[in-house]
N, C-alpha and C positions, 0 to 999 in steps of 0.2 A: 927742726923748723927751717925750711929752705927758702922762706920768703918773708923775712922779718923786715918791717918797714916802720920808721918813726913817723908818727902823726901827732901834730900839736893838738892838745885837747885840754880844756879847762872848765868843762861843765859836767853833765851827767848823761848817761844813756837811759832813757825812760821807755819802758814798754807800755804801749797802749793796747786797745782792743785788737787792732788789726795790723799794727806795725811797730817798728822800733824807731824812735826818733832820737838822734844825738843832739842834745840841746847845749846851749852855752857858747862861750867864746872859742869856737872851733873853726879851723879852715876846712869848710865843707868840701871844697873841691879836692883837697888833699886826701881826706878820708875816703871820699868817693873813689878817687883814683886808686887808692891803696886796696880797697875792697875789691874793686874790679880786677886789679892786677893779681891779687891773691887767689881769685877764683878763675883766673884766665879768661875774664869776660871781655868780649869785643863790643858789647853794647850795654844798655842799662838793665837788661834782663839776664840773670845768671842762675845757675843751678847751685843751691846751697843746701847741704844736709842739716847743718846745725851751726849755731854761733854760741860760743861760750865766752862770756865777758867776765874776766877774773882779775881783780886788782887793776893792773895797768896794761893788760893785754886783751886782745880779742883773738880767740882761736877760731879760725874758719875751717869747718870740716866740709870737704867737697871731694866727691869721687874717690872716697877711701883715703884721702890724704889730708893732712893738717897743715895749714899755713898760719902764720902769726903776724899780727899787726900790733905794734906797741903804741899805747896812748898814755897821756899823763893824767892821772886821776886815781880814784879808788872806787872801783865798780865791781860788784859781784852779781852776776845774772847769767842765767842760761836760757837760751831761746831755741827751741827745737825739741825733738827732731822735726824737720819740715816734711811735708808730703813727698813721697818717692817721686822723683822726676818732675816735681812741681817747679814752676818758674817763679823766682822771687825777684821782684823789681827793685832795683836800687836807684834812688833818685836824689840828687843833691838839692838841698833846700836853701839856696842862696848862700849866705854866710852863717846861717844858724844851725846847720847840721846836715845829716842825711836821713832819708827815710827808706827803710827796707820794708816793702809791702808784702805782707804774709797773707795769702788768701784764706778766707774763712768759708768753709762749706755751708750750704743751706740745704740740708738733706735729712732724710730719714735713715736711721740705722737699719742695717740688714736684719730681716726678720719682722719688721713692723707690719702689722695687719692693716691693709687698706680696704675700705668698703667698695665693692663693685656691685653691679646690678644683680650678680649671681651669688653674692655673699662676700665675706672677708677672705682676702688672700694675702700671702706674704708679698711684700713689694718686689722682691727679686724674681718672683714668679709671674709678674704681670707682663702682658704682651701688647704690642702696638695694636690698637683697635679695641681693646677691652673698654667697656663702658663704665664710667664712674659717676655716681651721684654727686652733685655739687650742692653747696650750701644754699644756693638760690632755689633749689628744687628741681633743677634741670638735670640732664645727663650729658656727659661729654666723653668722646672717645680719646684714648691715649694716643698721642702723636709719637712719643718716644720715652723710653726709660733710660736715664743716664746713671752711671755708677762712678764712684770715686773711691780708690783704695789707698789707705795710709799704712805704711809699714815702719817698724823700728828695726834698725840694724843691730841693736843691742838692747837687751832687757834692762840694762843699767841706765839707759837714757829715758828720762821722763817724757811723756807725751807733751807736745806743744799744747798750751791751754786751749786754743781755739778748736783743736781737733777733738778734744775730749767731749763725749756726748753729754747733753743735758737730759736728765730724767724727770719727766713729769709724772708723778705717781698717780695711781688709780684714784679717781674722785678728787684730785687736787683742784680742779676748776669748778666742778659742780658734782652732785651725786652721780656716780658712775660715768663721769666725764673727766679724763678718759676712762674707758671701760677696763683697761689694763695699763700697767706702766708703759709709758711712751718715751722712747729714746730718740732724740733728734739732735742735730748740730746746734751750736749756740746761735748761729746766724739764721736758723730757720724760724719763720714767723708763724705764730698761731693766730687764729681769728677770734677776737674777744671784743664784745661791745661795738661791733662794726669796724674795728681797727685791726690791722696786722701788726703784731708786736713780736720782736725777736725773743726766742726762748731764753737767751742769755740775759735779757733784761728783766726776767721775772723770777730769778733765783731767790729763794727765801731760806735755804738751808734746811728745810724740813720736807716739804712735799715737792719742791722743785729744786733740784740739786745738780751739780756738775760731777759726773762720775770720774773716779780716779783712773780706771781702765789700766792700772799698772800690770794686771795679770795677762793682758792681751798684747800679742805681738803684731796684730793687724786689726785695723778698724775699717769697716767698709760701709759706705753710705750710698743711698740711691735716692733719686728724685724723679718726678713724673712731669713730662712736658705735655701740656694740652695745646690746642691751637691758640688759646688765649689764657693769660694768667687767671687762675681761679682758686677757689677754696674747696677742698675735698675733705674726706673724713679718714683719719688715721687713728686706730684704736678708739674710734668714736668721737675724737676731738677734731673740730674744724681746723685745718692747716692749709697753708698756701701750697700751690704747685710751683714748679720750677719757673722762675721769671725769665731767665735767659740762659742760653747754652754757651759754654766756653771750652777752650782747648784743654782745660785741666781735667775734664771728664775722661775716664779711662777708655770709654767707647765713643769718643768724639768722632772718630773716622766714620763710624756707622751713620751718625747723624749727618755728617757732611755729604756722604754718598747719597743719602735719601733726600736731603733738603737744601744742600748747598751752604753758603755762608750764613751763619745765624744772624738774626736781626739784632742790631746792637742795642737799641733801646726799646723796651716794651712797656706798655702801660699797666700799672698795677690795678688789680680789681677792687682795691679798697685803700683808704688812707693808711699810710705806713709810718710806724713810730720806731725810731732807733735812737732812744734818748739815753744820754749818760751825763749826769751832772752831780753837783755836790749834794743836793737834797736827796738824790736817789740812794745815797749811801747811808742816810740817817735811818736807824731802825724804825720799823713800822709803828711800834707803840709810841715812840717819841713824836713822830709826825702826826699820828692820830690825836695825841694829847694837845698838840698845838693847833689842830684844825679848827676848833670852835672860835679861836681868836683870829687866826690868820691862816687860812688854808691856801697856801701857795704851791701845793703839790702839783706836779705835772700829771697829766692823765695816766701815764704809765706807772707813776708812783701810786696813784689811787687804785689802779687795777691790781698791782702787785701787793699792796697793803691788804686788799680784800682777800686775795689768795692766802696771804700769810696769816691773817686773822682766822680764816677758815681752818688752816692747818693747826693753829693753836687751839681752837675750839674742839677740833676732832681729837687732838692729843689729850686735852683735859677731860673730855667725855670718856675716852678709852681708859683713863687712869682711875675713874670712879668705880 
């Protein structure tokens, strides 16, 4: 370990959905400077392969090398591997800690069947100009198909949680919807009851699950950019198209040559829910039992409960 640095720390490092936040009585600027130094960073964006937080050390894997930062505490956590060549933004949060922003893809897994006016086709085979039916009943041409590839340098390293696909099983939403198992990223939104809801928020452990993907050395996602954000059909399930283009896409250079700098902010085609709260962790059956007296469930809870109850009913019917 050629870059060992002492960093005062008296809290915990907590992993959230999209980032890692060091909380507690920590000298944020010191930890930020140490991370930046360990990864040879000149700015707040650095390339990091993996962080292993073990006991009182943080091992930073970067460019085939391992650097070490010592903290005071008792922490055991592994975050990574991160996407190959992805940029991880490290930002100090005043005196409360640092945030390491880990991007979460919003895409379809390679092999997903997309409905076109000429029938279903694998997403990776779609071309610019292909016409896609939209949920509103119209047809829209493809402006661009973006891809993003994630690789593991070693089979012994588990996939970063946000990279692992979410599987929405056949008929999980309604009869024959989706028409086949649909694999999307956790950040990809499906269209339900007039709302866009991230797939990761609908996990019920039965018909909507997070795949382990431990047998895969590579995960490849694709998404479709239309002129405007819209809802199309993937394996028969209404799903959002790509909202905005960023440099993390493997073929970003192609988009840039064709269209120039991407629009920073685009308008979503429907209300968007990205809810995470205490009530969302309560099992569906408990929330449903409480509902007659005080139904304080968020809309996303109600929708997820419906899908979970459907899964339970299907399982009980199959066991008869």
